[in-house]
N, C-alpha and C positions, 0 to 999 in steps of 0.2 A: 782856210779852205784851199784845197789844191785846184789848180787850173783844170778846165775840162780836158785839155790835152793830156795831162798827167794821168788822169783817172780813166777816161774812156779809151784812150790808146792802150794803156796797160791792160784793160779788161779785154779788149779785142785781141791783143797780142797773146794773152793768156788763153783765150778761146782757140786761137790758131794753134798754140803750143799743145793743147790737150786733144785737139781734133786730129792732128797729123797721125798720131799712133793708131787711132781708130780707122783712118783712111787706109793706112798701110795694111790693115787686116781685112779690108774689103776683098771680095772675090775678084779675080782678075778681070772678069767681065765687066765689073763695075768701077775699078780703080780709075780708069781713063774716061769715064763718062760721069757718073754721079760723084765719084771722089774728086775729080778735077773741078766739077761745078762748085762743090762745097768749098774746096780750098781756094778757088779763085774768088768766090764771093766774100769770103773772110778776108782775103788779102786786099781786095778792092775796098772793103769796108775800113780796114786799117788805113790804107792810103787816103780815103776820103776824110777820116777823122783827123789825120795829120794835116791834110790840106786845108780843112775848114779852120783849124786853129790859126793858121796864118793869113786868113782872108779878112776882109772888113765884114762888118755885121750884115750888110746887104748881100754880100757874096756867100756868107756862111749858110744862110737860110736854104737856098736851093740844094746845096751840097748835103745838108743834114736831112732834108726831106728825102732826097734820093737815097741816103744812107738808111732811112727807115724802110724804104721800099726794098732795099737789098736785104735788110734784116728779116723782113717778112718772107722773102723768098727762101732765105736760109732756114726759117722755121719749117717750111714745107719740105725742103730737102732732108733735114734731119729727121723729120717724121717719117718720110718715105724710107729712109735708110733703116730706121727702127722697125717700121712695119714689115719690111723685107727680111727682118731678122739678122741684120748685120751687126748689131750690138744689143746689149740687154737694157732693161727698163731703168736700172739705176743710172747708167750712162745717159740714157735719154733724159732723165730727170735733171742731171747735172747740166747737160747741154741746154736744155730748155730754160733752166734758171739763169744760166750765164747770158743767154740771148735776151731774156726778159729784162735782166738788170741793165744790159747795154741799151735796150730800147728805152727804159725809163730815164737813163742818163742822157741819151740823145734828145728825148722829149724835153727834159728839164733844160738842156742846153738851148733848144729852140725857144722855150718860153722865156729864157733869160735875155734873149736878144731884144734890142729895142724895136718897137713897131716901125715898119717902113711905110712911107706914104707914096 
């Protein structure tokens, strides 16, 4: 089995890679507001996953919980972009599935950590 870093980081990196072209297609009025929010949240999520990998179990848990919150924010930003008509439903389904998979992986990582007292 691959280490969480190898799989989760790769998934987040891939999400960022496929999101950037969509963000480049946003209307100019949204590129520097909604577009930046989405890209920054994904970039922060990537940095958090890399950081969590190098922390002790006690330090990983809060980082991963914060990552879950950031992921939930991303769900809403992607939904907003879709509802505003900035991309089509097939793309929305792809983004949603990627985000859900990352969420399951982070949740599994949290569950795999030893309980703290």
